[in-house]
C-alpha positions as CSV (number, residue, x, y, z in Angstrom):
1,M,18.4,21.2,-16.1
2,R,14.9,20.0,-15.0
3,S,11.8,19.9,-17.2
4,R,8.6,21.8,-16.6
5,A,6.5,18.9,-15.3
6,I,5.4,17.0,-12.2
7,Y,4.5,13.3,-12.7
8,G,2.9,10.6,-10.6
9,C,3.9,6.9,-10.6
10,A,1.9,3.7,-10.8
11,G,2.6,1.8,-7.6
12,T,4.5,1.5,-4.3
13,S,7.9,1.3,-6.0
14,L,9.3,2.3,-9.4
15,S,9.3,0.0,-12.3
16,A,12.4,-0.1,-14.5
17,A,10.5,1.7,-17.2
18,E,9.5,4.5,-14.8
19,R,13.1,4.9,-13.5
20,D,14.4,5.1,-17.1
21,F,11.7,7.6,-18.1
22,F,12.3,9.9,-15.1
23,R,16.0,9.8,-15.6
24,D,15.5,10.7,-19.2
25,V,13.0,13.6,-18.8
26,K,14.2,14.9,-15.4
27,P,10.9,16.4,-14.1
28,W,10.8,19.3,-11.7
29,G,9.0,17.1,-9.2
30,F,6.7,14.2,-8.4
31,I,3.3,13.7,-6.8
32,L,2.1,10.8,-4.6
33,F,-1.3,9.3,-4.1
34,A,-2.8,6.7,-1.8
35,R,-2.0,4.0,-4.4
36,N,1.7,4.8,-3.9
37,I,1.7,4.4,-0.1
38,S,1.4,1.3,2.1
39,D,3.4,2.2,5.2
40,S,6.0,4.6,6.4
41,D,9.2,2.7,5.4
42,Q,7.9,1.9,2.0
43,A,6.9,5.6,1.4
44,K,10.3,6.9,2.5
45,A,12.0,4.4,0.1
46,L,9.8,5.4,-2.8
47,V,10.5,9.1,-2.2
48,E,14.2,8.3,-2.2
49,Q,13.8,6.3,-5.4
50,L,12.1,9.2,-7.1
51,R,14.7,11.7,-6.1
52,D,17.5,9.3,-7.2
53,T,16.2,9.4,-10.8
54,V,16.8,13.2,-11.0
55,G,19.9,13.2,-8.9
56,D,18.5,15.7,-6.4
57,S,18.0,14.8,-2.7
58,Q,15.7,17.7,-2.2
59,A,13.6,17.4,-5.4
60,P,10.0,18.4,-4.8
61,V,7.7,15.6,-3.9
62,L,4.1,16.6,-3.6
63,I,1.0,15.2,-2.0
64,D,-2.7,16.2,-1.5
65,Q,-2.9,15.9,2.3
66,E,-5.8,18.2,3.2
67,G,-7.7,16.3,5.9
68,G,-11.3,15.2,5.6
69,R,-12.1,13.3,2.4
70,V,-8.8,14.4,0.6
71,A,-6.1,12.5,2.4
72,R,-3.5,10.2,0.9
73,L,-2.0,9.2,4.2
74,K,-4.6,7.2,6.0
75,P,-5.3,5.3,9.3
76,P,-4.1,3.2,10.9
77,Q,-0.6,4.4,9.9
78,W,-1.5,8.1,10.1
79,R,-4.0,10.1,12.1
80,T,-7.3,11.3,10.5
81,R,-7.3,15.1,10.2
82,P,-10.5,17.2,10.1
83,P,-11.7,18.9,7.0
84,A,-11.2,22.6,6.7
85,S,-14.8,23.4,7.5
86,V,-14.3,22.3,11.1
87,F,-11.8,25.1,11.6
88,G,-14.1,27.5,9.9
89,A,-17.0,26.6,12.2
90,L,-14.7,27.2,15.2
91,H,-13.7,30.6,13.7
92,A,-17.3,31.7,13.9
93,S,-17.3,31.5,17.7
94,N,-13.6,31.9,18.6
95,P,-11.4,33.3,15.8
96,E,-8.2,33.1,17.9
97,A,-8.7,29.5,18.8
98,A,-9.5,28.7,15.2
99,R,-6.3,30.3,14.0
100,E,-4.3,28.4,16.6
101,A,-6.0,25.1,15.8
102,T,-5.5,25.6,12.0
103,Y,-1.8,26.3,12.5
104,L,-1.3,23.3,14.8
105,N,-3.2,21.0,12.4
106,A,-1.1,22.1,9.5
107,R,2.1,21.9,11.6
108,L,1.2,18.3,12.4
109,I,0.4,17.5,8.8
110,A,3.9,18.9,7.9
111,H,5.4,16.7,10.6
112,D,3.9,13.6,9.1
113,L,5.0,14.6,5.6
114,A,8.5,15.6,6.5
115,G,9.0,12.3,8.2
116,L,8.5,10.6,4.8
117,G,10.6,13.2,2.9
118,I,7.6,14.8,1.3
119,N,8.2,18.5,1.0
120,V,5.2,20.0,-0.8
121,D,1.5,19.8,0.2
122,C,-1.3,20.9,-2.1
123,L,-2.9,23.0,0.6
124,P,-4.5,25.5,1.4
125,V,-7.9,25.3,-0.4
126,L,-8.8,29.0,-0.8
127,D,-11.9,28.5,-2.9
128,V,-15.0,30.4,-1.8
129,P,-18.1,28.1,-2.1
130,V,-21.5,29.6,-3.0
131,P,-24.9,28.1,-2.5
132,G,-25.9,25.7,-5.3
133,A,-22.3,25.0,-6.4
134,H,-21.1,21.4,-6.9
135,D,-19.9,19.7,-3.7
136,I,-16.4,19.0,-5.1
137,I,-15.1,21.8,-2.9
138,G,-17.7,21.7,-0.1
139,D,-16.2,21.0,3.3
140,R,-12.7,21.3,1.8
141,A,-13.2,25.1,2.1
142,F,-12.9,26.8,5.5
143,A,-16.1,28.8,5.1
144,T,-18.2,30.7,2.6
145,D,-16.8,34.2,3.5
146,P,-13.5,35.4,2.2
147,A,-12.3,36.9,5.5
148,T,-12.5,33.6,7.4
149,I,-10.8,31.8,4.5
150,I,-8.0,34.4,4.4
151,A,-7.4,34.2,8.2
152,L,-7.3,30.4,8.3
153,G,-5.5,30.0,5.0
154,K,-2.7,32.2,6.3
155,A,-2.4,30.1,9.5
156,Q,-2.3,26.9,7.4
157,I,0.4,28.3,5.2
158,E,2.5,29.3,8.2
159,G,2.0,25.9,9.9
160,L,3.1,24.0,6.8
161,M,6.1,26.3,6.2
162,D,7.2,26.2,9.8
163,G,7.2,22.4,9.4
164,G,9.5,22.5,6.4
165,V,6.8,21.8,3.8
166,L,5.9,24.2,0.9
167,P,2.2,25.1,0.6
168,V,0.3,25.2,-2.8
169,M,-2.8,27.4,-2.7
170,K,-5.6,26.1,-4.9
171,H,-7.6,26.4,-7.1
172,I,-6.5,29.8,-8.4
173,P,-8.4,32.0,-9.2
174,G,-11.4,30.2,-7.6
175,H,-13.3,26.9,-8.0
176,G,-16.0,27.7,-5.4
177,R,-18.7,28.6,-7.9
178,A,-18.2,25.6,-10.2
179,G,-21.4,23.7,-10.9
180,A,-19.5,20.6,-11.9
181,D,-16.6,18.4,-10.7
182,S,-13.6,19.2,-12.9
183,H,-12.4,15.7,-12.5
184,L,-15.4,14.6,-14.6
185,A,-16.6,17.7,-16.6
186,L,-15.6,21.2,-17.5
187,P,-17.3,23.7,-15.1
188,R,-18.4,27.1,-16.5
189,V,-18.9,30.1,-14.3
190,S,-21.2,32.8,-15.5
191,A,-20.6,35.4,-12.7
192,T,-19.5,38.8,-13.8
193,A,-15.9,39.9,-13.6
194,A,-16.9,42.4,-10.8
195,E,-18.6,39.6,-8.8
196,L,-15.5,37.4,-9.2
197,S,-13.2,40.2,-8.2
198,A,-15.2,41.0,-5.1
199,S,-15.4,37.5,-3.8
200,D,-13.6,34.6,-5.5
201,F,-10.4,36.4,-6.2
202,V,-10.1,38.1,-2.9
203,T,-8.6,35.1,-1.0
204,F,-5.9,34.5,-3.5
205,R,-5.1,38.2,-3.8
206,S,-4.8,38.5,0.0
207,L,-2.4,35.5,0.2
208,S,-0.6,36.0,-3.1
209,Q,2.8,35.6,-1.3
210,C,2.2,31.8,-1.1
211,P,5.1,30.3,-3.0
212,I,3.1,28.0,-5.3
213,A,-0.4,28.0,-6.7
214,M,-2.5,25.4,-8.7
215,T,-4.9,26.5,-11.4
216,A,-8.6,25.8,-11.6
217,H,-9.9,23.9,-14.7
218,V,-12.8,26.3,-14.8
219,V,-14.1,28.6,-17.6
220,Y,-14.9,32.1,-16.4
221,E,-17.2,33.2,-19.1
222,S,-16.9,37.0,-18.3
223,I,-13.1,36.8,-18.8
224,D,-12.4,34.1,-21.4
225,P,-15.5,32.2,-22.6
226,Q,-13.5,29.8,-24.7
227,R,-10.8,28.3,-22.4
228,P,-10.6,27.1,-18.8
229,C,-8.1,29.0,-16.7
230,T,-5.4,26.4,-17.0
231,T,-5.1,26.9,-20.8
232,S,-6.2,30.6,-20.9
233,P,-3.4,33.1,-21.5
234,K,-6.0,35.8,-20.7
235,V,-7.0,34.5,-17.3
236,I,-3.4,33.8,-16.3
237,R,-2.1,37.1,-17.5
238,D,-4.9,39.4,-16.6
239,V,-6.3,37.8,-13.4
240,I,-3.6,35.5,-11.8
241,R,-0.5,37.6,-12.6
242,G,-2.4,40.9,-13.0
243,E,-5.3,41.5,-10.7
244,I,-4.4,38.9,-8.1
245,G,-0.7,39.8,-8.3
246,F,0.6,36.3,-7.9
247,D,4.3,36.1,-9.0
248,G,5.0,32.7,-7.5
249,L,5.3,29.3,-9.2
250,L,2.1,28.4,-11.1
251,M,1.3,24.7,-11.7
252,S,-1.6,23.3,-13.6
253,D,-4.1,21.1,-12.0
254,D,-4.0,17.5,-13.2
255,L,-3.9,17.5,-17.1
256,S,-5.6,14.1,-17.2
257,M,-8.8,15.4,-15.6
258,K,-11.9,15.2,-17.9
259,A,-12.5,19.0,-17.7
260,L,-9.8,19.2,-20.4
261,D,-10.0,17.6,-23.8
262,G,-7.7,16.7,-26.6
263,P,-4.5,14.7,-26.6
264,L,-2.3,15.0,-23.4
265,S,0.5,16.5,-25.5
266,V,-1.9,19.3,-26.6
267,R,-3.1,19.9,-23.1
268,A,0.5,20.2,-21.9
269,R,1.4,22.6,-24.7
270,Q,-1.6,24.8,-24.1
271,A,-1.1,25.0,-20.3
272,L,2.5,26.0,-20.6
273,F,1.8,28.4,-23.5
274,A,-1.0,30.0,-21.4
275,G,1.5,30.8,-18.6
276,C,1.6,27.8,-16.3
277,D,5.2,27.3,-15.1
278,L,4.7,23.6,-14.6
279,A,2.4,20.9,-16.1
280,L,1.0,18.3,-13.6
281,H,0.1,14.8,-14.7
282,C,-1.0,12.5,-11.9
283,N,-2.2,9.0,-12.9
284,G,1.1,7.4,-13.5
285,D,0.1,6.1,-17.0
286,M,3.3,5.7,-18.9
287,E,2.0,6.4,-22.4
288,E,0.2,9.5,-21.2
289,M,3.4,10.7,-19.4
290,R,5.4,10.2,-22.6
291,E,2.8,12.3,-24.4
292,V,3.1,15.1,-21.9
293,A,6.9,14.9,-22.0
294,S,6.9,15.4,-25.8
295,E,5.7,19.0,-25.2
296,V,7.5,19.9,-22.0
297,K,10.8,21.7,-22.3
298,E,13.4,22.7,-19.8
299,L,12.7,25.1,-17.0
300,E,14.1,28.5,-18.0
301,G,13.4,32.2,-17.9
302,Q,10.7,33.4,-15.6
303,S,9.6,29.9,-14.7
304,L,13.1,29.0,-13.6
305,R,13.2,32.2,-11.5
306,R,9.9,31.4,-9.9
307,S,11.0,27.8,-9.2
308,R,14.1,29.1,-7.4
309,Q,12.1,31.7,-5.5
310,A,9.6,29.0,-4.3
311,L,12.2,26.4,-3.3
312,A,14.2,29.1,-1.4
313,H,11.3,28.9,1.1
314,L,12.1,25.3,1.9
315,S,13.7,25.0,5.3
316,V,14.2,22.5,8.1
317,P,11.3,22.6,10.6
318,I,11.7,25.5,12.9
319,S,11.6,25.4,16.7
320,S,9.2,27.6,18.7
321,E,10.3,29.8,21.6
322,R,9.5,26.8,23.9
323,G,12.0,24.6,22.0
324,A,11.7,21.8,19.5
325,F,8.3,21.0,18.1
326,D,6.5,18.4,20.3
327,P,4.0,16.6,18.2
328,A,2.3,14.9,21.2
329,A,1.8,18.3,22.9
330,A,0.5,19.8,19.7
331,E,-2.0,16.9,19.3
332,A,-3.2,17.4,22.8
333,R,-3.6,21.2,22.4
334,L,-5.4,20.7,19.1
335,A,-7.8,18.2,20.7
336,T,-8.5,20.7,23.5
337,L,-9.2,23.5,21.0
338,L,-11.5,21.3,18.9
339,G,-13.1,19.7,21.9
340,A,-14.0,23.0,23.4
341,A,-15.7,23.9,20.1
342,A,-17.7,20.7,20.1
């Protein structure tokens, strides 16, 4: 049985200590960053190494491949993808073209990932930015209105899933109002519950069938003034599972981010107690991973059910009515759609 954790690793191949650790704790999945990737052959080999430690050739391997400034696969090996705001701008003048372009872009991202064996992408970003908020979301969001974000978020989810990659919507229930970067500090949002419900939560509620979601390290003062969502039983129970109606697999954002405080073991325990199904730890620091592992138990009960439910959506890339997916044709069509907007 696998444990309720996702871990990163330090470099481009596993050390003996990492191999032994992963074999011992058997995490649900792994996450890759730019530090782990030098070229295609190396990345494929690392993915195989990771899966070998848990004895599962389909074990979840995650990445943050959004486009724009959040991209772990970089040129010259991989093509640069636009940030989400480019598709949002196109939507303002041509919604149909924007939906097609968003779908194709996501399908192409999935094609790149599937070629490496990566089967989960931490995308779409469904946060609704507001004026004056910190730029940590910024152009990673499609737009500032929920309707555009929902339309393009849906297209992005479909593009990834048709390409055999599971999407992770983030940062539930909304990071768009945050006045701080949660990598560096704990954001506090003072908006009323009614304001949040009418804007921030709408995108997640509308796309609540997404198989996986990632929490926001944000305090919503009108709901739980003491704890950020990731460690708040009230926010997870009342908002994510309740109002938003998300019954999918819920993973924490990275536990090593500075928005959270206390020992890593305490952070992991609090996140899982609050209602996260999985604890995410990204930086590959072995001592920190051992701390997290000390509080992470086996996947069981509702968390096991949600994991099986999410992984059941994994499939081989589908063909369109016109036959097998043609990445060159998709690139050309995407360039035409974006070029027309420019």
